[in-house]
Backbone as CSV, one residue per row, in Angstrom:
resi,resn,N_x,N_y,N_z,CA_x,CA_y,CA_z,C_x,C_y,C_z
1,MET,14.666,-8.693,-31.633,13.788,-9.494,-30.807,13.372,-10.724,-31.622
2,SER,13.381,-11.882,-30.986,13.031,-13.119,-31.685,11.534,-13.208,-31.944
3,ASN,11.165,-14.057,-32.906,9.754,-14.243,-33.234,8.962,-14.751,-32.038
4,SER,9.551,-15.661,-31.287,8.827,-16.201,-30.127,8.618,-15.120,-29.066
5,LYS,9.610,-14.255,-28.900,9.489,-13.148,-27.936,8.397,-12.175,-28.398
6,ILE,8.353,-11.895,-29.677,7.330,-11.002,-30.228,5.945,-11.614,-30.023
7,LYS,5.813,-12.906,-30.268,4.523,-13.583,-30.077,4.084,-13.513,-28.621
8,LYS,5.024,-13.746,-27.706,4.699,-13.683,-26.275,4.276,-12.278,-25.879
9,THR,4.989,-11.284,-26.392,4.671,-9.896,-26.075,3.288,-9.536,-26.596
10,LYS,2.992,-9.915,-27.838,1.679,-9.638,-28.419,0.580,-10.347,-27.630
11,SER,0.853,-11.581,-27.239,-0.120,-12.349,-26.468,-0.396,-11.672,-25.121
12,SER,0.667,-11.212,-24.483,0.541,-10.526,-23.194,-0.262,-9.235,-23.352
13,LEU,0.048,-8.470,-24.389,-0.679,-7.227,-24.631,-2.151,-7.495,-24.921
14,LYS,-2.436,-8.554,-25.655,-3.822,-8.926,-25.973,-4.581,-9.259,-24.690
15,ARG,-3.951,-10.058,-23.804,-4.599,-10.420,-22.536,-4.875,-9.173,-21.704
16,LYS,-3.888,-8.288,-21.636,-4.061,-7.065,-20.857,-5.161,-6.195,-21.452
17,SER,-5.179,-6.094,-22.765,-6.216,-5.314,-23.442,-7.593,-5.907,-23.176
18,ASP,-7.700,-7.236,-23.269,-8.973,-7.908,-22.989,-9.421,-7.640,-21.555
19,HIS,-8.456,-7.688,-20.629,-8.750,-7.452,-19.215,-9.276,-6.031,-19.015
20,LEU,-8.630,-5.068,-19.651,-9.058,-3.675,-19.522,-10.448,-3.475,-20.113
21,GLN,-10.695,-4.102,-21.256,-12.017,-3.984,-21.889,-13.089,-4.647,-21.026
22,LYS,-12.760,-5.806,-20.459,-13.711,-6.527,-19.605,-14.195,-5.651,-18.456
23,HIS,-13.288,-4.869,-17.900,-13.623,-4.017,-16.754,-13.985,-2.590,-17.174
24,LYS,-14.132,-2.397,-18.482,-14.510,-1.080,-19.021,-13.551,0.024,-18.569
25,ILE,-12.266,-0.274,-18.669,-11.234,0.695,-18.301,-10.978,1.613,-19.487
26,ASP,-11.083,2.905,-19.258,-10.870,3.901,-20.300,-9.403,4.342,-20.277
27,ILE,-8.635,3.876,-21.252,-7.205,4.187,-21.311,-6.975,5.698,-21.386
28,GLU,-7.810,6.398,-22.116,-7.640,7.856,-22.235,-7.806,8.543,-20.885
29,ARG,-8.724,8.060,-20.058,-8.894,8.629,-18.709,-7.678,8.331,-17.844
30,ILE,-7.117,7.122,-17.994,-5.924,6.765,-17.216,-4.769,7.694,-17.583
31,LYS,-4.639,8.018,-18.847,-3.550,8.903,-19.292,-3.663,10.296,-18.664
32,LYS,-4.860,10.717,-18.291,-5.082,12.054,-17.736,-5.007,12.100,-16.209
33,VAL,-4.861,10.967,-15.575,-4.826,10.885,-14.115,-3.647,11.671,-13.543
34,LYS,-3.915,12.434,-12.484,-2.867,13.226,-11.834,-2.700,12.891,-10.357
35,THR,-3.650,12.165,-9.787,-3.568,11.824,-8.367,-3.842,10.336,-8.172
36,LEU,-3.435,9.833,-7.039,-3.704,8.440,-6.696,-5.211,8.208,-6.587
37,TYR,-5.924,9.176,-6.046,-7.373,9.065,-5.933,-8.010,8.884,-7.310
38,GLN,-7.583,9.699,-8.268,-8.106,9.587,-9.625,-7.771,8.223,-10.238
39,TYR,-6.548,7.756,-10.013,-6.139,6.445,-10.524,-7.024,5.341,-9.939
40,ASP,-7.248,5.429,-8.639,-8.116,4.433,-8.000,-9.544,4.515,-8.527
41,GLU,-9.970,5.707,-8.890,-11.321,5.894,-9.419,-11.480,5.264,-10.806
42,VAL,-10.495,5.484,-11.683,-10.638,5.014,-13.070,-10.058,3.627,-13.311
43,PHE,-9.230,3.114,-12.386,-8.622,1.810,-12.619,-8.823,0.824,-11.465
44,THR,-8.189,1.095,-10.337,-8.171,0.131,-9.223,-9.560,-0.309,-8.797
45,SER,-10.446,0.646,-8.576,-11.795,0.292,-8.105,-12.536,-0.558,-9.130
46,LYS,-12.396,-0.245,-10.406,-13.095,-0.997,-11.452,-12.551,-2.422,-11.592
47,VAL,-11.245,-2.548,-11.620,-10.623,-3.864,-11.797,-10.958,-4.796,-10.638
48,HIS,-11.133,-4.241,-9.451,-11.382,-5.070,-8.270,-12.850,-5.100,-7.848
49,GLY,-13.733,-4.580,-8.685,-15.166,-4.727,-8.452,-15.807,-3.745,-7.492
50,PHE,-15.172,-2.608,-7.258,-15.763,-1.601,-6.382,-16.503,-0.559,-7.216
51,LYS,-17.457,0.139,-6.599,-18.250,1.142,-7.304,-17.444,2.396,-7.610
52,SER,-16.516,2.727,-6.714,-15.762,3.979,-6.833,-14.539,3.909,-5.939
53,SER,-13.723,4.961,-5.986,-12.585,5.056,-5.073,-13.047,5.043,-3.625
54,ASP,-14.081,5.824,-3.351,-14.579,5.907,-1.976,-15.075,4.547,-1.481
55,ASP,-15.767,3.815,-2.347,-16.242,2.480,-2.006,-15.055,1.555,-1.728
56,TYR,-14.044,1.628,-2.566,-12.812,0.844,-2.408,-12.136,1.174,-1.080
57,TYR,-11.957,2.460,-0.798,-11.296,2.875,0.440,-12.070,2.423,1.669
58,GLU,-13.382,2.582,1.645,-14.187,2.211,2.807,-14.141,0.702,3.065
59,LYS,-14.321,-0.080,2.025,-14.378,-1.529,2.202,-13.023,-2.158,2.499
60,CYS,-11.942,-1.514,2.096,-10.605,-2.077,2.317,-9.883,-1.461,3.516
61,SER,-10.485,-0.499,4.144,-9.849,0.183,5.270,-9.776,-0.706,6.506
62,SER,-8.664,-0.632,7.192,-8.520,-1.361,8.455,-9.127,-0.570,9.619
63,GLN,-9.488,0.671,9.361,-9.978,1.560,10.416,-11.112,0.939,11.234
64,LYS,-12.019,0.253,10.566,-13.202,-0.275,11.262,-12.908,-1.496,12.132
65,VAL,-11.711,-2.058,12.049,-11.385,-3.233,12.860,-10.236,-2.986,13.844
66,LEU,-9.679,-1.795,13.839,-8.555,-1.508,14.736,-8.922,-1.734,16.202
67,HIS,-10.144,-1.429,16.567,-10.572,-1.582,17.961,-10.618,-3.060,18.391
68,GLN,-10.618,-3.994,17.420,-10.702,-5.430,17.730,-9.338,-6.078,17.977
69,ILE,-8.263,-5.358,17.713,-6.925,-5.928,17.862,-6.643,-6.213,19.333
70,LYS,-6.243,-7.459,19.603,-5.961,-7.874,20.977,-4.472,-8.173,21.214
71,THR,-3.753,-8.488,20.160,-2.318,-8.760,20.248,-1.574,-7.455,19.990
72,PRO,-0.568,-7.141,20.790,0.172,-5.897,20.567,0.686,-5.797,19.119
73,VAL,0.510,-4.624,18.546,0.874,-4.376,17.157,1.717,-3.113,17.068
74,LEU,2.771,-3.200,16.276,3.576,-2.025,15.971,3.278,-1.651,14.526
75,SER,2.775,-0.462,14.318,2.473,0.026,12.974,3.431,1.168,12.658
76,ILE,4.141,1.040,11.541,5.111,2.055,11.142,4.618,2.728,9.868
77,ASN,4.476,4.038,9.930,3.978,4.787,8.788,4.564,6.197,8.839
78,SER,5.306,6.580,7.827,5.940,7.898,7.859,4.979,9.009,7.465
79,PHE,5.298,10.225,7.923,4.481,11.382,7.577,4.528,11.680,6.081
80,ASP,5.630,11.287,5.416,5.737,11.595,3.985,5.305,10.432,3.090
81,ASP,4.563,9.476,3.633,4.053,8.359,2.832,3.064,8.912,1.809
82,PRO,3.332,8.697,0.523,2.427,9.247,-0.496,1.099,8.498,-0.609
83,PHE,1.003,7.311,-0.003,-0.206,6.503,-0.122,-1.084,6.524,1.118
84,VAL,-0.478,6.584,2.285,-1.243,6.500,3.529,-0.934,7.709,4.404
85,ASP,-1.926,8.507,4.640,-1.788,9.660,5.519,-1.832,9.150,6.950
86,PRO,-0.765,9.333,7.724,-0.750,8.800,9.088,-1.849,9.370,9.969
87,ASN,-2.370,10.530,9.616,-3.441,11.135,10.405,-4.778,10.432,10.212
88,CYS,-4.877,9.581,9.188,-6.159,8.910,8.945,-6.308,7.641,9.780
89,LEU,-5.262,7.219,10.431,-5.336,6.005,11.253,-5.620,6.384,12.695
90,ASP,-6.843,6.216,13.089,-7.257,6.587,14.443,-7.170,5.351,15.329
91,HIS,-6.145,5.273,16.122,-5.940,4.113,16.991,-6.299,4.409,18.445
92,ARG,-6.800,5.606,18.701,-7.160,5.945,20.080,-8.192,4.954,20.595
93,GLY,-8.061,4.597,21.827,-9.006,3.659,22.415,-8.504,2.221,22.376
94,ASN,-7.392,1.965,21.700,-6.826,0.625,21.701,-5.358,0.703,22.105
95,PRO,-5.084,0.405,23.368,-3.709,0.492,23.856,-2.788,-0.592,23.289
96,LYS,-3.336,-1.543,22.554,-2.526,-2.615,21.959,-1.803,-2.158,20.693
97,ILE,-2.170,-0.992,20.185,-1.561,-0.497,18.952,-0.574,0.618,19.263
98,ILE,0.652,0.420,18.799,1.679,1.447,18.931,2.008,1.925,17.524
99,PHE,1.878,3.230,17.301,2.223,3.794,16.000,3.569,4.493,16.102
100,ALA,4.469,4.112,15.203,5.732,4.820,15.045,5.573,5.634,13.767
101,VAL,5.702,6.946,13.900,5.463,7.813,12.750,6.651,8.744,12.544
102,PRO,7.689,8.251,11.870,8.838,9.116,11.586,8.492,10.154,10.521
103,GLU,9.264,11.218,10.488,9.028,12.289,9.519,9.205,11.813,8.079
104,VAL,10.219,10.998,7.827,10.513,10.551,6.455,10.601,9.032,6.386
105,GLY,10.436,8.535,5.203,10.520,7.099,4.984,9.751,6.681,3.746
106,GLY,8.881,7.561,3.268,8.095,7.230,2.087,7.104,6.130,2.384
107,HIS,6.807,5.335,1.377,5.820,4.264,1.562,6.461,3.029,2.190
108,ILE,7.594,2.630,1.695,8.284,1.463,2.260,9.786,1.732,2.344
109,GLY,10.142,2.984,2.482,11.513,3.434,2.328,12.473,3.203,3.451
110,PHE,12.296,3.507,4.576,13.107,3.396,5.772,14.516,2.812,5.627
111,LEU,15.183,3.110,4.537,16.559,2.656,4.354,17.488,3.655,5.028
112,GLU,18.652,3.168,5.398,19.649,4.054,5.996,20.809,4.171,5.027
113,GLY,21.149,5.378,4.659,22.239,5.590,3.720,21.784,5.453,2.280
114,LEU,22.748,5.444,1.375,22.444,5.427,-0.050,22.374,4.024,-0.641
115,ASN,22.840,3.039,0.082,22.840,1.666,-0.425,21.477,1.029,-0.176
116,PRO,20.721,0.714,-1.259,19.384,0.131,-1.068,19.408,-1.265,-0.445
117,PHE,20.582,-1.893,-0.425,20.701,-3.222,0.170,21.381,-3.159,1.530
118,GLY,21.558,-1.951,2.029,22.239,-1.765,3.303,21.297,-1.858,4.486
119,SER,21.615,-1.126,5.502,20.878,-1.147,6.751,19.452,-0.630,6.565
120,ASN,18.536,-1.201,7.360,17.127,-0.835,7.250,16.600,-0.454,8.628
121,TRP,16.140,0.771,8.761,15.664,1.287,10.042,14.497,0.464,10.567
122,THR,13.591,0.047,9.687,12.410,-0.708,10.099,12.793,-1.986,10.833
123,LEU,13.767,-2.698,10.282,14.180,-3.952,10.918,14.728,-3.716,12.319
124,LYS,15.470,-2.637,12.489,16.012,-2.314,13.816,14.889,-2.030,14.814
125,VAL,13.898,-1.257,14.386,12.774,-0.922,15.258,11.970,-2.169,15.594
126,MET,11.760,-3.027,14.606,11.002,-4.262,14.842,11.750,-5.172,15.831
127,GLU,13.053,-5.293,15.681,13.839,-6.108,16.616,13.711,-5.572,18.036
128,GLU,13.808,-4.261,18.178,13.681,-3.640,19.501,12.293,-3.889,20.087
129,TYR,11.286,-3.772,19.273,9.901,-3.999,19.690,9.711,-5.451,20.144
130,LEU,10.185,-6.399,19.340,10.038,-7.819,19.682,10.872,-8.192,20.904
131,ASP,12.075,-7.613,21.019,12.910,-7.859,22.199,12.209,-7.410,23.471
132,HIS,11.482,-6.325,23.398,10.736,-5.816,24.557,9.784,-6.893,25.085
133,PHE,9.046,-7.541,24.181,8.085,-8.563,24.606,8.765,-9.849,25.031
134,GLN,9.874,-10.169,24.387,10.600,-11.383,24.759,11.207,-11.225,26.150
135,ASN,11.716,-10.058,26.452,12.323,-9.806,27.763,11.285,-9.670,28.868
136,LYS,10.048,-9.375,28.485,8.965,-9.262,29.450,8.547,-10.618,29.983
137,ASN,8.694,-11.647,29.167,8.228,-12.998,29.553,9.295,-13.828,30.167
């Protein structure tokens, strides 16, 4: 590794360390994290100025504004999404929201086949959804 690369790496590590110290991030606690909730508690919430994971989730949740949506929306979220539980999105009472909830897909996965640059199920569903509205007008 060149001297300039080493200097850049050290500089980057110093900035990151300063950032972690500024937000009172405990590296040892991060090393012990086993769940996303715990990670959000010891890192995400602190770095972004929230009191806790629960405070972060409440203030960043779209749940409280779903009833205000007036333009038709297609929301795609799989049952196996490790970050968003599809059961937590309560869209009842707003007919403008359509939820597509396939069994698999992960967080942003919806690929078809083994080629990550190949066909994408999400794009097909979105095209069909948009075609529906275009053909309506």
